ROSE-625883 format. One line per 3 residues: number of its first residue (from 1); for each residue x, y, z of N, C-alpha, C. Coordinates in steps of 0.2 Angstrom, whole numbers, always signed. Layout:
NUM) X Y Z X Y Z X Y Z  ...
//
This chain:
1) +1130 +246 +949 +1136 +246 +945 +1140 +253 +947  +1136 +258 +947 +1140 +264 +949 +1143 +264 +955  +1140 +261 +961 +1144 +261 +967 +1150 +256 +967
4) +1149 +250 +963 +1154 +246 +963 +1160 +249 +959  +1159 +253 +954 +1164 +256 +950 +1168 +261 +954  +1164 +265 +958 +1167 +270 +962 +1172 +267 +967
7) +1170 +262 +971 +1174 +258 +976 +1180 +255 +972  +1179 +252 +966 +1185 +249 +963 +1190 +255 +961  +1187 +260 +958 +1192 +265 +956 +1196 +269 +961
10) +1193 +269 +967 +1196 +272 +973 +1201 +268 +976  +1201 +261 +975 +1206 +257 +978 +1212 +257 +974  +1216 +262 +974 +1222 +263 +970 +1228 +264 +974
13) +1234 +263 +972 +1240 +265 +976 +1240 +272 +978  +1243 +274 +983 +1244 +281 +985 +1249 +284 +980  +1248 +291 +980 +1252 +295 +976 +1260 +295 +978
16) +1260 +294 +984 +1267 +294 +987 +1267 +289 +993  +1273 +287 +995 +1274 +282 +1001 +1273 +286 +1007  +1269 +282 +1012 +1268 +285 +1019 +1275 +284 +1023
19) +1278 +289 +1025 +1284 +288 +1029 +1283 +284 +1036  +1288 +280 +1038 +1288 +277 +1044 +1292 +281 +1049  +1289 +284 +1054 +1292 +288 +1058 +1296 +284 +1064
22) +1301 +288 +1067 +1305 +285 +1072 +1301 +285 +1079  +1297 +291 +1080 +1293 +292 +1086 +1287 +288 +1085  +1285 +283 +1089 +1279 +279 +1088 +1274 +282 +1093
25) +1272 +288 +1091 +1267 +292 +1095 +1263 +296 +1090  +1256 +297 +1091 +1252 +301 +1086 +1246 +303 +1090  +1243 +308 +1087 +1236 +310 +1090 +1231 +304 +1088
28) +1225 +305 +1090 +1220 +300 +1088 +1217 +302 +1082  +1215 +296 +1078 +1211 +298 +1072 +1204 +300 +1075  +1200 +303 +1070 +1193 +305 +1072 +1189 +299 +1075
31) +1190 +293 +1072 +1186 +287 +1074 +1188 +285 +1081  +1195 +285 +1082 +1197 +284 +1089 +1195 +289 +1094  +1195 +295 +1092 +1193 +300 +1097 +1186 +299 +1100
34) +1182 +297 +1096 +1175 +296 +1098 +1175 +290 +1104  +1179 +285 +1102 +1179 +279 +1107 +1183 +281 +1113  +1188 +286 +1112 +1192 +288 +1118 +1187 +292 +1123
37) +1183 +296 +1120 +1178 +300 +1124 +1173 +296 +1127  +1170 +291 +1124 +1166 +286 +1127 +1169 +282 +1133  +1175 +280 +1132 +1179 +277 +1137 +1180 +281 +1143
40) +1182 +288 +1142 +1183 +292 +1148 +1176 +294 +1151  +1171 +294 +1147 +1164 +295 +1150 +1162 +290 +1155  +1163 +284 +1153 +1161 +278 +1156 +1166 +273 +1156
43) +1171 +273 +1161 +1177 +269 +1160 +1175 +261 +1162  +1170 +260 +1165 +1168 +253 +1167 +1163 +250 +1162  +1162 +253 +1156 +1158 +251 +1151 +1162 +245 +1147
46) +1160 +240 +1146 +1163 +234 +1142 +1160 +233 +1135  +1155 +237 +1133 +1152 +236 +1127 +1156 +236 +1121  +1162 +240 +1122 +1167 +240 +1116 +1172 +235 +1116
49) +1172 +230 +1121 +1176 +224 +1121 +1174 +219 +1116  +1179 +218 +1111 +1177 +214 +1105 +1181 +207 +1106  +1177 +202 +1107 +1180 +195 +1107 +1180 +191 +1101
52) +1185 +187 +1100 +1185 +182 +1095 +1188 +176 +1097  +1185 +170 +1096 +1187 +164 +1098 +1188 +159 +1092  +1194 +156 +1092 +1195 +151 +1086 +1197 +144 +1089
55) +1193 +139 +1088 +1194 +132 +1090 +1200 +129 +1086  +1204 +126 +1089 +1210 +123 +1085 +1210 +116 +1087  +1209 +111 +1082 +1209 +104 +1084 +1215 +101 +1080
58) +1219 +97 +1084 +1225 +94 +1080 +1231 +95 +1085  +1237 +92 +1083 +1243 +93 +1087 +1246 +100 +1086  +1244 +104 +1090 +1247 +111 +1090 +1253 +111 +1094
61) +1258 +113 +1090 +1265 +114 +1093 +1265 +121 +1097  +1265 +120 +1104 +1265 +126 +1108 +1271 +131 +1107  +1277 +128 +1107 +1283 +132 +1106 +1283 +136 +1100
64) +1281 +133 +1094 +1281 +136 +1088 +1275 +141 +1088  +1269 +140 +1091 +1264 +144 +1091 +1265 +150 +1095  +1269 +149 +1101 +1272 +155 +1105 +1276 +160 +1100
67) +1280 +157 +1096 +1285 +161 +1092 +1280 +165 +1087  +1275 +161 +1084 +1271 +165 +1080 +1267 +170 +1083  +1265 +169 +1089 +1261 +175 +1093 +1266 +181 +1094
70) +1272 +180 +1095 +1277 +185 +1096 +1278 +189 +1090  +1278 +185 +1084 +1279 +188 +1078 +1274 +193 +1076  +1267 +191 +1078 +1262 +195 +1077 +1262 +201 +1081
73) +1263 +201 +1087 +1264 +207 +1091 +1269 +212 +1089  +1275 +209 +1086 +1280 +213 +1083 +1277 +216 +1077  +1274 +213 +1073 +1272 +215 +1066 +1266 +220 +1067
76) +1261 +219 +1071 +1255 +223 +1071 +1255 +227 +1078  +1257 +233 +1076 +1259 +238 +1082 +1252 +240 +1086  +1246 +239 +1083 +1240 +240 +1086 +1239 +236 +1092
79) +1242 +230 +1093 +1241 +226 +1098 +1245 +228 +1104  +1250 +233 +1103 +1254 +235 +1109 +1254 +243 +1109  +1248 +246 +1108 +1247 +253 +1108 +1243 +255 +1114
82) +1245 +259 +1117 +1242 +262 +1124 +1240 +269 +1122  +1235 +272 +1126 +1233 +278 +1125 +1234 +283 +1131  +1234 +289 +1130 +1235 +294 +1135 +1233 +301 +1134
85) +1234 +305 +1138 +1231 +312 +1137 +1237 +317 +1140  +1238 +322 +1136 +1243 +327 +1137 +1240 +334 +1136  +1239 +338 +1142 +1237 +344 +1142 +1230 +344 +1138
88) +1226 +339 +1139 +1219 +339 +1137 +1219 +336 +1130  +1224 +334 +1127 +1224 +331 +1120 +1226 +324 +1121  +1221 +319 +1118 +1223 +312 +1118 +1228 +310 +1113
91) +1232 +305 +1114 +1237 +303 +1110 +1237 +295 +1110  +1240 +292 +1106 +1242 +285 +1106 +1249 +284 +1105  +1252 +279 +1109 +1259 +277 +1109 +1260 +270 +1109
94) +1264 +268 +1104 +1266 +261 +1103 +1271 +259 +1108  +1270 +254 +1112 +1276 +252 +1116 +1280 +247 +1113  +1286 +246 +1115 +1291 +241 +1112 +1288 +234 +1114
97) +1289 +229 +1110 +1286 +222 +1111 +1290 +219 +1117  +1287 +216 +1122 +1289 +212 +1127 +1288 +205 +1125  +1292 +201 +1125 +1291 +194 +1123 +1286 +191 +1127
100) +1281 +187 +1124 +1275 +184 +1127 +1277 +177 +1129  +1276 +175 +1135 +1277 +168 +1137 +1270 +165 +1137  +1269 +161 +1132 +1262 +158 +1131 +1259 +154 +1137
103) +1264 +151 +1141 +1261 +147 +1147 +1258 +152 +1152  +1260 +158 +1152 +1257 +163 +1156 +1250 +165 +1154  +1248 +163 +1148 +1242 +165 +1145 +1237 +159 +1144
106) +1239 +154 +1146 +1236 +147 +1145 +1231 +145 +1151  +1225 +144 +1149 +1220 +141 +1154 +1219 +134 +1152  +1218 +130 +1157 +1216 +123 +1157 +1210 +121 +1160
109) +1207 +115 +1158 +1201 +113 +1161 +1195 +114 +1157  +1190 +110 +1159 +1184 +110 +1155 +1179 +115 +1158  +1180 +118 +1163 +1175 +123 +1167 +1178 +129 +1168
112) +1174 +135 +1167 +1168 +135 +1165 +1167 +134 +1157  +1161 +133 +1154 +1161 +132 +1147 +1164 +137 +1143  +1166 +136 +1137 +1170 +141 +1133 +1166 +148 +1133
115) +1159 +147 +1131 +1155 +153 +1131 +1155 +158 +1137  +1155 +154 +1143 +1155 +158 +1149 +1162 +161 +1150  +1167 +157 +1148 +1174 +160 +1149 +1175 +166 +1145
118) +1173 +166 +1139 +1173 +172 +1134 +1169 +178 +1137  +1163 +176 +1140 +1159 +182 +1143 +1163 +185 +1149  +1166 +180 +1153 +1170 +183 +1159 +1176 +188 +1157
121) +1179 +186 +1151 +1185 +190 +1149 +1182 +196 +1146  +1176 +196 +1143 +1173 +202 +1140 +1171 +207 +1145  +1169 +204 +1151 +1166 +208 +1156 +1171 +212 +1161
124) +1177 +211 +1159 +1183 +215 +1163 +1184 +221 +1159  +1183 +227 +1162 +1184 +234 +1158 +1191 +235 +1157  +1193 +238 +1151 +1200 +240 +1150 +1201 +247 +1152
127) +1207 +248 +1156 +1209 +255 +1157 +1214 +256 +1151  +1212 +260 +1146 +1216 +260 +1140 +1222 +265 +1141  +1222 +268 +1147 +1228 +273 +1148 +1233 +269 +1152
130) +1232 +263 +1154 +1237 +260 +1159 +1241 +254 +1155  +1238 +251 +1150 +1241 +246 +1146 +1237 +245 +1139  +1240 +242 +1134 +1236 +241 +1128 +1230 +237 +1130
133) +1224 +239 +1127 +1218 +235 +1129 +1217 +229 +1125  +1221 +224 +1127 +1221 +217 +1123 +1222 +212 +1129  +1218 +207 +1128 +1218 +201 +1132 +1219 +195 +1128
136) +1224 +191 +1129 +1225 +185 +1125 +1225 +179 +1130  +1221 +174 +1128 +1221 +167 +1132 +1221 +161 +1127  +1224 +156 +1128 +1224 +150 +1125 +1221 +145 +1130
139) +1215 +143 +1128 +1211 +138 +1132 +1213 +131 +1130  +1216 +127 +1134 +1219 +120 +1133 +1214 +115 +1136  +1211 +111 +1132 +1206 +106 +1134 +1210 +99 +1135
142) +1214 +98 +1129 +1219 +93 +1130 +1224 +94 +1124  +1229 +90 +1123 +1234 +91 +1118 +1232 +92 +1111  +1226 +89 +1109 +1223 +90 +1103 +1217 +95 +1102
145) +1216 +98 +1107 +1210 +103 +1107 +1212 +109 +1111  +1212 +115 +1107 +1214 +122 +1110 +1209 +127 +1107  +1208 +132 +1111 +1204 +138 +1109 +1208 +144 +1110
148) +1209 +148 +1105 +1212 +154 +1105 +1207 +160 +1106  +1207 +163 +1112 +1203 +169 +1113 +1207 +175 +1114  +1204 +180 +1110 +1208 +187 +1110 +1202 +192 +1111
151) +1203 +196 +1116 +1198 +201 +1117 +1202 +208 +1116  +1199 +212 +1112 +1202 +219 +1111 +1197 +224 +1112  +1199 +230 +1114 +1195 +236 +1114 +1194 +238 +1107
154) +1188 +240 +1105 +1187 +243 +1098 +1191 +248 +1096  +1194 +252 +1100 +1198 +258 +1098 +1205 +255 +1095  +1206 +249 +1096 +1212 +246 +1092 +1210 +242 +1086
157) +1204 +240 +1085 +1203 +235 +1080 +1196 +236 +1076  +1196 +232 +1071 +1189 +232 +1067 +1189 +225 +1064  +1184 +223 +1061 +1183 +216 +1058 +1189 +215 +1052
160) +1190 +220 +1049 +1196 +220 +1044 +1202 +218 +1047  +1204 +221 +1053 +1210 +220 +1056 +1210 +213 +1059  +1205 +210 +1062 +1204 +203 +1064 +1206 +198 +1059
163) +1204 +200 +1053 +1206 +195 +1047 +1213 +196 +1046  +1216 +202 +1046 +1223 +203 +1044 +1228 +199 +1050  +1226 +200 +1056 +1230 +198 +1062 +1230 +190 +1062
166) +1224 +187 +1062 +1223 +180 +1063 +1226 +176 +1057  +1225 +179 +1051 +1228 +175 +1045 +1236 +176 +1045  +1238 +181 +1047 +1245 +182 +1048 +1248 +177 +1053
169) +1244 +176 +1058 +1246 +171 +1064 +1247 +164 +1061  +1241 +162 +1057 +1242 +155 +1054 +1247 +155 +1049  +1248 +160 +1045 +1254 +159 +1040 +1261 +159 +1043
172) +1262 +163 +1049 +1268 +162 +1052 +1269 +156 +1055  +1264 +153 +1058 +1265 +146 +1062 +1266 +141 +1056  +1263 +141 +1051 +1264 +137 +1045 +1271 +137 +1043
175) +1274 +143 +1042 +1280 +144 +1040 +1285 +141 +1045  +1284 +142 +1051 +1289 +139 +1056 +1288 +131 +1056  +1282 +129 +1055 +1281 +121 +1055 +1285 +118 +1049
178) +1285 +122 +1044 +1289 +120 +1038 +1296 +120 +1038  +1299 +122 +1044 +1306 +123 +1045 +1309 +130 +1043  +1304 +135 +1042 +1307 +141 +1041 +1310 +145 +1047
181) +1315 +149 +1046 +1318 +152 +1052 +1313 +158 +1054  +1314 +159 +1061 +1311 +165 +1064 +1315 +171 +1063  +1311 +176 +1060 +1315 +182 +1059 +1310 +188 +1061
184) +1313 +193 +1063 +1308 +199 +1065 +1305 +202 +1058  +1299 +204 +1059 +1295 +207 +1053 +1298 +213 +1050  +1298 +214 +1044 +1301 +220 +1041 +1296 +226 +1043
187) +1299 +232 +1045 +1295 +237 +1047 +1290 +239 +1042  +1284 +240 +1043 +1278 +242 +1039 +1274 +248 +1041  +1271 +251 +1037 +1266 +257 +1039 +1261 +254 +1044
190) +1260 +258 +1049 +1256 +257 +1054 +1251 +263 +1055  +1246 +262 +1059 +1241 +267 +1060 +1244 +273 +1063  +1249 +273 +1067 +1252 +279 +1069 +1255 +283 +1063
193) +1258 +280 +1059 +1261 +283 +1053 +1256 +286 +1048  +1250 +282 +1048 +1244 +285 +1044 +1242 +292 +1047  +1241 +292 +1053 +1238 +298 +1057 +1243 +303 +1056
196) +1250 +302 +1057 +1255 +307 +1057 +1255 +310 +1050  +1254 +306 +1045 +1255 +308 +1038 +1249 +312 +1035  +1243 +311 +1039 +1237 +314 +1036 +1237 +321 +1036
199) +1240 +325 +1041 +1240 +332 +1041 +1233 +334 +1043  +1231 +340 +1041 +1225 +343 +1042 +1221 +342 +1036  +1216 +337 +1036 +1212 +336 +1029 +1208 +342 +1027
202) +1207 +343 +1021 +1202 +348 +1018 +1195 +345 +1018  +1191 +347 +1022 +1184 +344 +1023 +1179 +348 +1021  +1180 +354 +1018 +1175 +359 +1016 +1169 +355 +1012
205) +1171 +352 +1007 +1166 +349 +1003 +1162 +343 +1006  +1166 +339 +1011 +1162 +334 +1015 +1157 +338 +1020  +1159 +343 +1023 +1155 +347 +1027 +1149 +349 +1024
208) +1150 +352 +1018 +1144 +355 +1014 +1139 +349 +1012  +1142 +344 +1010 +1138 +338 +1008 +1133 +336 +1013  +1136 +334 +1019 +1132 +332 +1024 +1127 +337 +1027
211) +1129 +343 +1027 +1124 +348 +1029 +1118 +348 +1025  +1119 +348 +1018 +1114 +348 +1014 +1110 +341 +1014  +1114 +336 +1014 +1111 +329 +1014 +1106 +328 +1020
214) +1108 +330 +1026 +1104 +329 +1032 +1100 +334 +1034  +1100 +340 +1030 +1096 +345 +1033 +1088 +344 +1034  +1086 +345 +1040 +1079 +344 +1043 +1077 +337 +1043
217) +1082 +332 +1043 +1080 +325 +1044 +1078 +324 +1051  +1074 +319 +1052 +1072 +317 +1059 +1073 +309 +1059  +1073 +307 +1066 +1073 +300 +1067 +1067 +296 +1065
220) +1068 +290 +1064 +1062 +286 +1063 +1058 +285 +1069  +1051 +286 +1068 +1047 +284 +1074 +1045 +277 +1073  +1049 +273 +1075 +1048 +266 +1074 +1045 +263 +1081
223) +1039 +259 +1079 +1036 +256 +1085 +1040 +252 +1089  +1039 +252 +1096 +1043 +248 +1101 +1038 +244 +1105  +1041 +238 +1107 +1037 +233 +1111 +1037 +235 +1118
226) +1041 +239 +1120 +1042 +241 +1127 +1045 +248 +1128  +1044 +252 +1133 +1047 +258 +1134 +1055 +258 +1134  +1058 +263 +1131 +1065 +263 +1131 +1068 +265 +1138
229) +1073 +261 +1140 +1076 +262 +1147 +1079 +269 +1147  +1079 +272 +1153 +1082 +279 +1154 +1090 +279 +1152  +1093 +273 +1153 +1100 +272 +1152 +1101 +266 +1148
232) +1106 +266 +1143 +1107 +260 +1138 +1109 +255 +1143  +1107 +249 +1141 +1109 +243 +1145 +1114 +238 +1141  +1114 +239 +1134 +1117 +235 +1129 +1116 +228 +1130
235) +1110 +227 +1132 +1107 +220 +1133 +1103 +218 +1126  +1105 +214 +1123 +1101 +212 +1117 +1102 +205 +1115  +1099 +203 +1109 +1100 +196 +1106 +1102 +196 +1099
238) +1105 +191 +1097 +1107 +190 +1090 +1102 +185 +1087  +1099 +187 +1082 +1095 +182 +1078 +1097 +181 +1071  +1099 +175 +1069 +1102 +174 +1063 +1097 +171 +1058
241) +1097 +173 +1052 +1093 +171 +1046 +1098 +170 +1040  +1098 +164 +1038 +1102 +162 +1032 +1097 +162 +1026  +1099 +166 +1021 +1095 +166 +1015 +1096 +159 +1011
244) +1090 +156 +1008 +1091 +151 +1004 +1095 +152 +998  +1100 +147 +996 +1104 +149 +991 +1101 +151 +984  +1095 +148 +983 +1091 +150 +977 +1089 +157 +977
247) +1087 +159 +983 +1085 +166 +984 +1091 +171 +984  +1096 +169 +987 +1102 +173 +986 +1104 +174 +979  +1104 +168 +975 +1106 +169 +968 +1101 +173 +964
250) +1095 +173 +966 +1090 +178 +962 +1091 +185 +964  +1093 +186 +970 +1095 +193 +972 +1101 +196 +968  +1106 +192 +968 +1112 +194 +964 +1110 +195 +957
253) +1106 +190 +954 +1104 +191 +947 +1100 +198 +946  +1095 +199 +951 +1091 +205 +950 +1095 +211 +951  +1100 +211 +955 +1104 +217 +956 +1108 +218 +950
256) +1111 +213 +947 +1115 +214 +940 +1110 +217 +935  +1104 +215 +935 +1100 +217 +930 +1098 +225 +931  +1098 +227 +937 +1096 +234 +939 +1102 +238 +939
259) +1108 +235 +938 +1114 +239 +938 +1117 +241 +945  +1115 +237 +950 +1116 +238 +957 +1120 +233 +960  +1123 +234 +966 +1126 +229 +970 +1121 +226 +975
262) +1122 +219 +977 +1117 +216 +981 +1116 +220 +988  +1121 +224 +990 +1120 +228 +996 +1115 +233 +995  +1116 +237 +989 +1111 +242 +988 +1104 +239 +987
265) +1103 +234 +984 +1097 +231 +983 +1093 +229 +990  +1097 +226 +994 +1095 +224 +1001 +1093 +230 +1005  +1098 +235 +1005 +1097 +241 +1009 +1091 +245 +1006
268) +1090 +245 +1000 +1084 +248 +997 +1077 +245 +1000  +1078 +238 +1000 +1072 +234 +1002 +1071 +236 +1010  +1076 +236 +1014 +1075 +238 +1021 +1072 +245 +1021
271) +1074 +250 +1018 +1072 +256 +1018 +1064 +256 +1016  +1062 +253 +1011 +1055 +252 +1009 +1051 +249 +1015  +1054 +244 +1018 +1050 +241 +1023 +1050 +245 +1029
274) +1055 +249 +1031 +1054 +254 +1037 +1049 +259 +1035  +1049 +261 +1029 +1044 +266 +1027 +1037 +264 +1029  +1036 +257 +1027 +1029 +254 +1028 +1028 +254 +1035
277) +1032 +252 +1040 +1031 +251 +1047 +1030 +258 +1050  +1033 +263 +1048 +1033 +270 +1051 +1029 +275 +1048  +1026 +273 +1042 +1022 +278 +1038 +1026 +285 +1037
280) +1032 +284 +1037 +1037 +290 +1035 +1040 +289 +1028  +1041 +294 +1024 +1044 +293 +1018 +1051 +296 +1018  +1053 +299 +1024 +1060 +301 +1024 +1064 +297 +1029
283) +1068 +292 +1026 +1071 +287 +1030 +1079 +288 +1031  +1081 +288 +1037 +1088 +288 +1039 +1090 +282 +1043  +1095 +278 +1040 +1098 +272 +1043 +1105 +273 +1043
286) +1109 +269 +1046 +1116 +270 +1046 +1120 +264 +1043  +1126 +265 +1041 +1130 +260 +1038 +1137 +261 +1041  +1141 +256 +1040 +1148 +256 +1042 +1153 +255 +1035
289) +1158 +260 +1035 +1162 +259 +1029 +1169 +258 +1031  +1172 +253 +1028 +1179 +250 +1030 +1184 +256 +1030  +1183 +261 +1026 +1188 +267 +1025 +1195 +264 +1024
292) +1195 +260 +1019 +1202 +257 +1017 +1203 +257 +1010  +1201 +263 +1007 +1201 +264 +999 +1208 +265 +997  +1213 +267 +1002 +1220 +268 +1000 +1223 +261 +1001
295) +1227 +259 +996 +1230 +252 +997 +1235 +251 +1003  +1238 +257 +1005 +1242 +256 +1011 +1238 +254 +1017  +1231 +256 +1017 +1227 +254 +1023 +1225 +247 +1023
298) +1225 +244 +1017 +1223 +237 +1017 +1226 +232 +1021  +1233 +234 +1023 +1237 +229 +1027 +1238 +232 +1033  +1235 +237 +1036 +1236 +240 +1042 +1231 +239 +1047
301) +1233 +236 +1053 +1228 +234 +1058 +1226 +240 +1062  +1220 +241 +1064 +1218 +246 +1068 +1211 +248 +1067  +1209 +253 +1071 +1202 +255 +1070 +1201 +260 +1065
304) +1198 +259 +1059 +1198 +263 +1054 +1190 +264 +1051  +1186 +260 +1054 +1179 +260 +1051 +1176 +267 +1053  +1172 +269 +1048 +1168 +275 +1049 +1161 +274 +1049
307) +1156 +277 +1053 +1149 +276 +1052 +1146 +282 +1048  +1142 +280 +1043 +1139 +285 +1039 +1131 +285 +1039  +1128 +290 +1039 +1120 +290 +1038 +1119 +289 +1031
310) +1113 +285 +1030 +1110 +284 +1023 +1103 +287 +1023  +1102 +293 +1020 +1096 +296 +1020 +1093 +295 +1013  +1086 +292 +1013 +1083 +292 +1007 +1076 +294 +1007
313) +1074 +298 +1003 +1067 +301 +1003 +1063 +297 +998  +1058 +293 +1000 +1054 +289 +996 +1048 +293 +993  +1045 +291 +988 +1039 +294 +985 +1034 +288 +983
316) +1028 +290 +983 +1022 +285 +981 +1023 +283 +974  +1027 +287 +970 +1028 +286 +963 +1034 +281 +961  +1037 +280 +967 +1044 +276 +966 +1042 +269 +963
319) +1046 +267 +958 +1046 +260 +956 +1053 +257 +959  +1053 +250 +958 +1059 +247 +960 +1066 +250 +957  +1065 +252 +951 +1071 +255 +948 +1073 +262 +950
322) +1068 +266 +952 +1069 +273 +954 +1072 +272 +962  +1069 +267 +965 +1071 +267 +972 +1078 +264 +972  +1080 +260 +968 +1087 +257 +968 +1092 +263 +966
325) +1089 +267 +961 +1093 +273 +959 +1095 +278 +965  +1089 +279 +969 +1090 +284 +974 +1095 +281 +979  +1095 +274 +981 +1099 +271 +986 +1106 +271 +983
328) +1107 +270 +976 +1114 +270 +974 +1117 +277 +974  +1113 +282 +973 +1116 +289 +974 +1117 +290 +981  +1113 +288 +986 +1114 +289 +993 +1121 +286 +995
331) +1122 +279 +993 +1128 +276 +995 +1134 +278 +992  +1133 +280 +986 +1139 +283 +982 +1141 +290 +986  +1136 +294 +987 +1138 +300 +991 +1141 +299 +997
334) +1139 +294 +1001 +1142 +293 +1008 +1149 +290 +1007  +1150 +286 +1002 +1157 +284 +1001 +1162 +290 +999  +1159 +294 +994 +1163 +300 +992 +1165 +305 +998
337) +1161 +305 +1003 +1162 +310 +1008 +1163 +306 +1015  +1166 +301 +1015 +1167 +297 +1021 +1172 +299 +1025  +1176 +304 +1023 +1182 +307 +1027 +1180 +310 +1033
340) +1174 +313 +1033 +1171 +316 +1039 +1168 +311 +1044  +1171 +311 +1050 +1169 +306 +1055 +1162 +307 +1057  +1159 +302 +1059 +1152 +302 +1061 +1151 +308 +1067
343) +1155 +308 +1071 +1155 +313 +1077 +1155 +320 +1074  +1159 +321 +1069 +1159 +328 +1066 +1153 +329 +1061  +1150 +324 +1058 +1144 +325 +1055 +1139 +327 +1060
346) +1138 +324 +1065 +1133 +327 +1070 +1134 +334 +1072  +1141 +336 +1073 +1142 +343 +1075 +1140 +348 +1070  +1139 +346 +1063 +1136 +350 +1058 +1129 +351 +1058
349) +1125 +347 +1062 +1118 +347 +1062 +1115 +350 +1068  +1109 +353 +1068 +1106 +356 +1074 +1102 +350 +1077  +1106 +346 +1080 +1103 +340 +1083 +1104 +339 +1090
352) +1099 +338 +1094 +1099 +337 +1101 +1100 +330 +1103  +1106 +328 +1106 +1107 +321 +1108 +1104 +320 +1115  +1102 +313 +1116 +1100 +311 +1122 +1104 +305 +1124
355) +1104 +304 +1130 +1109 +299 +1133 +1107 +292 +1133  +1101 +290 +1131 +1098 +283 +1131 +1098 +280 +1125  +1100 +283 +1119 +1100 +280 +1113 +1106 +283 +1108
358) +1107 +279 +1103 +1112 +282 +1098 +1109 +288 +1094  +1113 +292 +1092 +1111 +298 +1089 +1109 +297 +1081  +1104 +300 +1079 +1101 +300 +1072 +1098 +294 +1070
361) +1100 +288 +1071 +1097 +282 +1069 +1098 +276 +1074  +1094 +271 +1074 +1094 +265 +1078 +1095 +259 +1074  +1095 +260 +1068 +1095 +254 +1063 +1100 +255 +1058
364) +1104 +250 +1057 +1110 +250 +1052 +1110 +244 +1047  +1112 +245 +1042 +1113 +240 +1037 +1120 +239 +1035  +1123 +234 +1036 +1131 +233 +1036 +1132 +227 +1032
367) +1137 +228 +1027 +1140 +222 +1023 +1146 +220 +1026  +1146 +214 +1029 +1152 +211 +1032 +1156 +207 +1027  +1161 +211 +1024 +1165 +207 +1019 +1172 +208 +1020
370) +1174 +208 +1027 +1181 +208 +1029 +1185 +202 +1027  +1182 +197 +1026 +1186 +190 +1024 +1185 +185 +1030  +1188 +179 +1028 +1188 +174 +1033 +1194 +174 +1037
373) +1193 +174 +1044 +1199 +174 +1048 +1203 +168 +1049  +1200 +162 +1046 +1203 +156 +1045 +1205 +154 +1038  +1206 +159 +1034 +1207 +157 +1027 +1214 +154 +1026
376) +1219 +156 +1030 +1225 +153 +1029 +1226 +146 +1031  +1222 +144 +1035 +1223 +137 +1038 +1228 +136 +1042  +1229 +130 +1046 +1234 +129 +1051 +1237 +122 +1050
379) +1244 +122 +1050 +1247 +116 +1049 +1245 +110 +1053  +1243 +104 +1050 +1240 +98 +1053 +1235 +99 +1058  +1231 +105 +1058 +1226 +106 +1062 +1220 +109 +1058
382) +1214 +109 +1061 +1208 +111 +1058 +1206 +117 +1063  +1203 +123 +1059 +1201 +129 +1063 +1193 +129 +1062
//
């Protein structure tokens, strides 16, 4: 309950309006800076190319869909943002929108299979300094069956942004199908405005918190089934498990009784399990925070997610209630001090990085609550 109350209380309107600047250029946010560095270090790395594919079945009006696509590129500046470097300082620059001819982005035919086609698009590295790192394709199988494929570099987007962009696309298409006129979107606050308005944040309390919270922590000595490679390959598998509805209901009920959120309960359980596997009582895992507690940011597309460490020290005397209490305090502290980027957190620690694994932790617990990218629905079509 404490964590939920904190998040709810933080989601309030800003004290003042964020000005929309005439110059569409800004420095990078701390989160973007890390991805810029990684891209410069390994320009052929495609592991930060994020695809999304949406199947569209029904009589899609390609002319109106093209208009809707152009509206989205006008509205969401992140889709036309390019990156550069000036005297050693990285910056982002939003380009004017150039109208998109959807026919030039349409692929036809049954081969290769869709999954292979998406993998091919993802396997092409972006040079984020030459053009906005976005690839749009509409795969047309026949006039009643299309698949929209969008591949974006992570420096432009996060899960929250995908929800914003796609549902705006469906709503604009529905508006046009209903006979509504095409009009340019009203100028809105964008990521560049947020960065330019932020100024130099006061992070002394955040720095002090993370220095104290992570003092003398160490990585989990988690048993591996094979030696770790000398260089990361990013080759992995996705294993899905869906909780039985009855079990999910019991978890939510138990969380309410304990005054916690389901995320805190499940993360506490994961921490306890890792302690048993590693015979360690000092557990550090990671999590991702949407970093959109300002209502202006709720409607701004871009990469705003921050990674935070969650450190919990267990005791043999812990009960379920005390473990939940510790995890609540850990999560609440991380939310309160989320303004310090993960990269800057690492700079505060006496920590030696190695090139073949992520720093500080290899296991994360993440609540994906960004929303349904198909929530708005599509006129006369199914998504």
